[in-house]
Every structure is written in C-alpha cells, then in structure tokens.
N, C-alpha and C positions, 0 to 999 in steps of 0.2 A: 503493499499500499504506499510505500515512499513517494510513488509518483504523484498520489493524490495529496500531499502535502510540502509541496514546491514553495508554497508562497512564503515571503520572508518573514511575515508575522510567526508562522511556526517554528521557522529556523531560529528566531530571536527567543523565543519562549523556551526551546529546547535549550539553546546555550545558557540561559541564564537558570533553567531548571538545574543542570547539570553543575553549573559553578555552585550552587546553594546545597546541592546533593540531595534535591526533592524528587522523587518518583511524580512523574507527570504525563498527563493523559489528554487528550481532545476525546469528548464522549458526549454521548446523546444524539441529538437531532441533526447536527452536523455532520456526524460520522453517517448517521442513517441516510441522509440525504447525498452524501458522496456516492454511496453504493446505488441510490435511486437514479443518481444522475441529474438530481433537482438542485436548483440554485439556492444559496443559503448564505446568509451576510454575519448569522449568529453563531458564535464560537463559544461552546462551553468547555472551561479546562477545568480539571479537579487534580488535585495534588494532596500527595499524603504528607500533610505539613498545613503551613498556613500559607492557604490561598490570597490573602491580601498581601503579605509580605512579598509573593512571587510578583504579583500585579505591579506592587510600586517599583520594584527594579526594572521589570520589562519597560514600563511607563517611561522610567529616566531614561533609558536607551531609546527609546522611540522618538524622543524631542518634543519640540514644542506644537506640532500640529495635530494633537491629541488631546482628549479630554479624559480625566481620571475621577472616579468616584469611589468610595468603598462603604460597608454599611457594617459596622464593627458588631452590632446587636447579631446578625445572621453570618458574620463572617465572609461576605463575598465582596468582590472589588469588581468595578468595570471599566474597561478602556475603549474609547472610540476612537477609530480612526475615520479617514475618508471611506476607506473599503469595507472595513470590519467594525462589529460590535463584540467585545471578546470578555465574557463573563466567566471569573477565577472564584474557586470554592476549594475548601480543604476537603478532604474526602471525610464521610461522616456515615454514622448510622443513627437511625431513627427511631422512635417508640412514640405511641399515639394514646391520647385519652378517649374514652366512647364520646365525649361531647364536643370534639373540636378536631378540625383538620389540622390545626397547628402542632408538627410534632416536637418532642423532648430530643434536642439532638446533642450527638457525643462525637467526639474525634474517632475516626474508623479508618480500615483499609480500603483499598479499590475493591474488594470483594462486599464490605459492608455497603459501600457507595453504589454499587450495581444491585446489589438485592433491594435496595429502597426505590430503586426506578420502577416506572409505572408499567412498560412494556418491553418484551425482550428487544424488540427492534430498536428502542431507545436507550438499551445498556449496552451498546457495542461501545468499546473504547477502541482509541489508537494510542500506543505511547510513542511519546515524545522525547524520551531520553535517547542520546546519541547512540548507545550500544544495541539498543530494541526499538531503534525509530521506524515508526510505521507499522510496527507488529499488532496484530489484531487480537485483542482481548474479549472471547465472547463464551461467558460460561453458559448462557441460556439457549444458544444455538438459535440466536437472534438473525443471523444470516440466512439461514434455513428458511427461517420465517418470512425474511423479506422475498427470497425466491419464491416460495408458495402463497404471498400476498396473506400473511396471516396476522393476525394482532392476538398476543397470549401474554398474560402477565407473568413477569419471572418465577413469581413465588405464588403460593395457594391464592386464587382470585378473591376469595370471600375475604380473606385480612386484607389484601391491597386495596379493595374497594371499602370497605369498612373502614380502615385508616384514613383514607383521604377519599370522599366520595365522589370529589370531582375527577378522579380518574374514569369514572363510569363515562362522563360527558367527554372526556379526552379519548377515550378509546373509539366512541362512536363518531367523533370530529375525524380521528385520524382514518375511519373505514370510509368517510364522505370523502375526505380529500385527497387520499391515496386510492380510494376504490379497493380497499382490503377487505377482510373477511374477518369477521369476531370468531375466534376458537369457540367451540361449543362450551366446554367449562366458563369459559370468560364470560360469553353471553349469558348463561344461565345464572351465574353470581350477579351479573348487573341486575338482574331479574330479581334475585332474592334479597338484594339489598337497596334496590330503588329508593326506599323510604329514606336513607340514608343521607338522600341529596337534600333533604330539608334544613341540614346544618350550614350549607353552603350559602354564601352570601347571593343575593339576586344579582349583584353586579359581574360575579364569577361566571354564573349561569349564563347570562346574556353574553358575555364575552365568547363562550364557547359556541352558543348559538349564531351570533355573528359570523363565527369562523365556517361553522357549518354552512350556512347561507351563503358564503362567499365561494363554496367548494364546486369543483366542476360541475357535480350533480348533486345538487342538495337533497333531492329526494332519499338517496341512500340513509342520509342521517336521519332524517324526519321518521321514515319507516323504521330504522332501528330504535328511534326513540319510543314510537307508539308499540312496537312489539316488544318492548323491554318494560313498558309500565312507566318509563320517565316521562312520556309526554303529559300524561293525566297528573303528574304533579307539579311540573312546571309551565305547562301552555294548554290548559284544559279547553279553553276557546277555541285552539285550532282543532283539538281532538271531537269537539263537538260538531264538526263537518262533516266526522266518518260516518258513512252508511248510507244505502241505498234502500227506499222505501217504494214498496206498491202498494197501490189501494185502487178498487174497482178496474184492475187490469192496468193500470196507469203507473208507471215507475218515473224516478229522477235518479239521475247521474250521482254518484259518491263523491259530493263535492270536496272531501278530504283529497283524494288520489286526482282530482281534476285541479285541486290547487298546485298540488307538487308538480303536475305536468305543465302548468303554466310558469311556476317558478325554475323548473328544469329547460324548458324553452327559452326564458327570459334570461337564463344564466350563459346560454351560448350567443346571446347578442349583447350583453353589458354587464360591466364589473360595479356597478354602481350600488354599494350596500343599502341605500334607503329605498331605492326603485325595486331590487329586490324583496326587501321588507314589504313594499306594496304589492307584490305580486303574492307573498305569502299571508297578506290581510285582505286581499281584494274582495274575497266573498265572505269575510270572517261575520258578516250580518246576517247570512242565510239562515243559520238555525232559528233567530229570533224572528224571522219574518216569515218561516215556512208556513203553506196553509195549502190544504186541497179543497179546489172547487170542483164540483160535479160537473160543469160544462168546460172549464179551463183547464184542469188537471191541476199537477202540482204548481203554485208560484210562489215567489221571493220577491214580492212587491217592496220597492224602494231599500232593499237589502243594502244598495249602496251608500245610502244616507245614513241607514242605522249603523254599518260598518264604519263609516267616518265617525260615529260620536263615540263608538267603542274605542276607538285608538288610543285616547288619552289614558282614558282608565287603563288599559292593557300597557301603555309605554311606562306609566308611573310604576304599577306591579311589579314589572320587570327591571325598574331602574335605567331605563332607555332614556335619552335627552328628549326633556320636553322644550325643545327649541324649533328652530325653523326645519330641522329634520323631521320632528314629528309632525310639523305643519304639511310639510311635502307631502309624506305619507298619506294624511287626512286629504290633502287635495287630490292625490292619484287615486284613491279609494273612492272618493265622492263622485269622481267624473270618468271613471273606467266603464261605465256604461253609454255613456254619450257618444264616442267615435262608431261603437258598435249598432247603435239606434239608427246612425247617420248612413252607415253602410248597408242599413236592411231596407231605409227609407230612398225618397227622393231627395238628393242632397242639394239643399236651397243654400243660395249665399247667406242669409239671415241666421240659419242653423250654425254655417261654420263661421261667420262673425264672432257668434255669441260663445263658441267653443274655444276660439282665439283669445278671445275677451278674458274668459274664466282661466283657462290655461296658461296664458301669459307665456313667458319662458320656457315652461315645462310641457310645451306642447308636444315637442317629439319624444321625451321621455313616456308621455301618456301614450302615444300612439306604438311606441314600441311594447309597451304594457299589454295594449289592446289586441295587436297583433300576437303575442302570445299567448293569449286568452283565447284564441281560436283553436280549441280542440276537439277532435270529432275523429271517430273510427271510419268516418264516411271519406273519402279523399273529394270527390266532389263538391261536398259542402265545404271542406276547408279551401278547395280552389275558389270555389265562387267568392265566399267570404275575402279571400286576400285579395281577389281581383276587385271587389267593392271596396275595401280597404284603400287599394291603390288609387281608386278613383275620389274617395274623401282626402288623400294625401295631396295627391294634384290639386283639388279644389281649395284645400288650406293654403297651400304654395300660391295659387293665384291671388286670392284674396288678401292675404298677408303683402304682397308685392303691390296689390290696387290701393288696398284701404288702409295699411298700416294701423290694424286693430290691435295687434299683441300688446298687451301692456299698456293700452293707452289710456289718457285720461280725458275727459270732453273738454272742448278748446272754451269753455265758459266756466268757469269755477263759482262758487255759492257767492262770494264776496260781489262779483259783478252781477249776479241776479238781484242781490239786496239792494246794492246801489242803484240799479235800472229801475227797480218798483218801489224803490224807498221801503224797504221792508225788513222788520227786525229778524234776527234769527228764528226760524219755524218752520214747521212742516211743510209750507207752501214752497219754500226755497228747495228743500229737498225732492218736492214732487216734479218741479220744473228741471231740476239738473238730471232726474232721472227719465223725464220725457227725451231730452234731449240725447241721452246716452243711448235709450231706446232706440230713436230716430235713426242715428248713425248705424247702431248694431243691425236694424233691419233695412238698412240701405235707402232710406227715405231722404237722407241728406248725407252728402260728402263727410268725410271728418275734416273737416276745416273750419275756421274761426268765423269766418263771414256769413258761410251756410248755417252754422250753429247760432251766430246772434240775430239772424233773421227769424230762424225757428224760433227762439227764445221771444223774441219779439210779438211774434204771431200766437203762442202759446199762453203769453200772460195775457193779449188782448184777449183770448177766448176765456180765460181765467175771469176776465173782469178787471184785470189790473192796471193802474196807468203807469206810465214810466215818470220817474224822476228827472231831475234836471242836469245829474252830472254825466257828462260826455267820457267816453271809453277810448279814445282814439289814443290816448297817450298810454293807456294800459294795454291795448293792443300791441304798441309800438315795444313796449317792454317785453311782452312775451315773444314778439319776433326779432 
C-alpha cells in the first residue's frame, strides 16, 4: 500500500512519529476510501501515545500556511492545510454507561482502538512508521467486507449499537452512500436496539438523515430505516405515507414508495440538499387529507397546502434550520402541484405569470421537482407528461423574457396610491395595489409604470375616489 501514501503529509507524519518513537497509523474512513478509489480530504491519525504532541510537532514542520487546534478534554488535535484536514488522536479503549453515548476513555493499544470502531470497513489501518510503512493492519477482515460490499460490526453488534446508538444510523447511511449491504446479524441487532436511538440528540440524527438524503440513491437508506423500525421513531410523519388501500375496487398507490422514487429521480438531477428535502416532503400532507369519494375515488385535496403548514413543526422537532432554507422547502411543497396542473390543462399566459410570480428565482428548482414527481409504470403516460412539461417550460421562458414577472414588484407602490387619492394607510390602498398586480399577472396591462399608473387612476375612479393634488413625475424619475 506504499503507493497509496506518497503525499508529503504522510511522509512528514511518518518522519515525526519515528523521531518521537510513536507507533502511528492512518485509520478509518480515509483508508476505506483509498481501497474504494473514492476521493477523501479527511485523514484520521491514531498513535500509541499522545496525539496532541505528535500533531504539534507536525504543525511546526508544516509552516505558516496551516491551522492548528487541539481539544485537551478529548485528547485530539487537528491540522488544516490547503489540501487536507488531519485529525490526530491517541489510541484508546472505551467503555459506556447505559444512559449515554459518551464513552469513558482510557489510553490503549492499536488493537483497543480498532475494537472500538463502528464497522470493519472503518477499522482498517495503514502503518506510517518507516520500518512498516504502508503495512495494512486488518484484524476483522474489513478488506474482505469491502470486496463483498458488506457492512458488519467488528465485535458483537448488540454491544456496538447499545454502546453508541448513533452507529445504527451510520451503518444505514454507509449502506446508502456506498450501496453496501447490512450483514444479517448487524441488521437484526439494529432492529433489536432501535429504541436506544432515543438517547441520541436530534441534531445528530438530522445530520445522518442529511447524509442519507445526499447519497446517490437515498431510497436505500430510507427503506432500511423503515425495515429496522428506526423510521417510526425518528420520522413518523414520513412512515405515515406507507401503505396502499383499496375500497370498492378502487385503490391508490403507496405514497411512501412513490416519495422515495421521486427523491431518487431528483437525486440524479440535483445535489441541492433542501430541494431533496422538498422531494421527501412533497406529499407529506397526504395522510391528513386522504378521503374516499364514491364518485371520485381516493382524493388528497389540498395536500400541498397542508404539507406546507406541517414543515415548520417537522423542522422544529428535528432541529433543522428554521430559516430561509425551511421557507424554501415550504415554498416548493406548497407549489409542487401547480406545474403539474398546468401540464394537464391548456397553458394560459395568466397561469404562467402567476406561477413565475410566486416561485420567483426558485422556478427552475420547482420544475426539477415536478419533473421528478412524474412516476408511473405506464411509459406512455410518463412520455405524455414530460412532453407537456416541456411545453410549460417553454411557456415559462417566453413569458419571463416578455413580461419580466419573476420576483416583480408592481410599478406603483402603496405610498403613491395614498398620496394620489389622499388616503391614509387602509385596506383600500392594499386593494388597489392588489388590483394592479392582478392586472399585470392576467396580462390586462404590461408590467410598466405608465400603464400601471393609468390603471390605478381608472380603478380609483371606479371606486369613487378623487385624486389629490400631489404630482408624481419626480417620483417616477427617481424610480427610473
């Protein structure tokens, strides 16, 4: 494996470790990814001795263009260079209390350190000392598991998962990221220990969920979460989508598997985490809106609006950010039916303008989501929908170029309406402003100041309002 460790950072660590007489290894995810030919910038170094002392000496040799930090409580240190982020730690053994995933740590050997690793594929170590440089230490046949695409714990999986329940989520995340299989005993142990996930903070769980969502085929992770019983504990709203029902010979599709199909399809088109969350949540309101109508069959009326209202509660419970990212997901969920309806009906300029106005700069993301939402086992139906969607996309482009509606603000503001008609701040001002906006979106007037001003005066006259004495030419010039 020496050819894998030719970068100067490894040679420098090797040289320093030998000078200090420290047995030193690169271990964990970096070694795993070397064998999988996956790029990795994060290096974990374990030494039988003080990881902080080794890191300090390496840092001094690297010079000024590096950052150094250490965490005495945990016995770890970190060096950041332009190319690498290197974590140093002393070899250790761990023991756990039943009510916490925070271990009691003692100094240990390399064997102790490998025993505490979560999975065999993450316990691989390459020696950096010159006399054994590049030698692989693989006590649990992790290399064989890599070749066979297997995720397995080094020791008894019940103890591994009970000690640190987050490892259950990590195992499923690795299965999703790497497209590996959970070994049967490991899978069964997750099922038995699933309730232990309750001692893990919501932030940690959300971090693993985000990594699953960002994996090449996220459905792999979510199906494993469902089959092991973890999904019911961490995301019951998503599990509520599961199941197809038939009544009077009329059935509906399983919205859980439909949702995962949409997420997988979107994952082939976008790496945007929050757009992928939008795909995962786009039908989240369906269980609350599901009804059976003898004439219409199964209906989910307004599930997009109910879903939009559910998102703040879901984000709060999962400790996801309650900021513009959440509002973006709300917007995507609330609007995801609109382009689909447009593709089914005759596409009018007015409907396209309103969609552009409400989606704003997120219109392209919305169209990606809606394209991914076309899932059917009938290829002809899919082809027809995609063809109609192409027409909607072309119409969106034409209207945007012609009318500049995306994110537009009506050319007349509330202040000008108030001064034109000598009005105080009141509902009438908002009503006039809304009429101007609707007239532009409906194509009655162009999105231009003079046309909007003329429409305002006409609207005011119809409402029995009289104009004030203040001219607005100076205001108009300021805007121009």
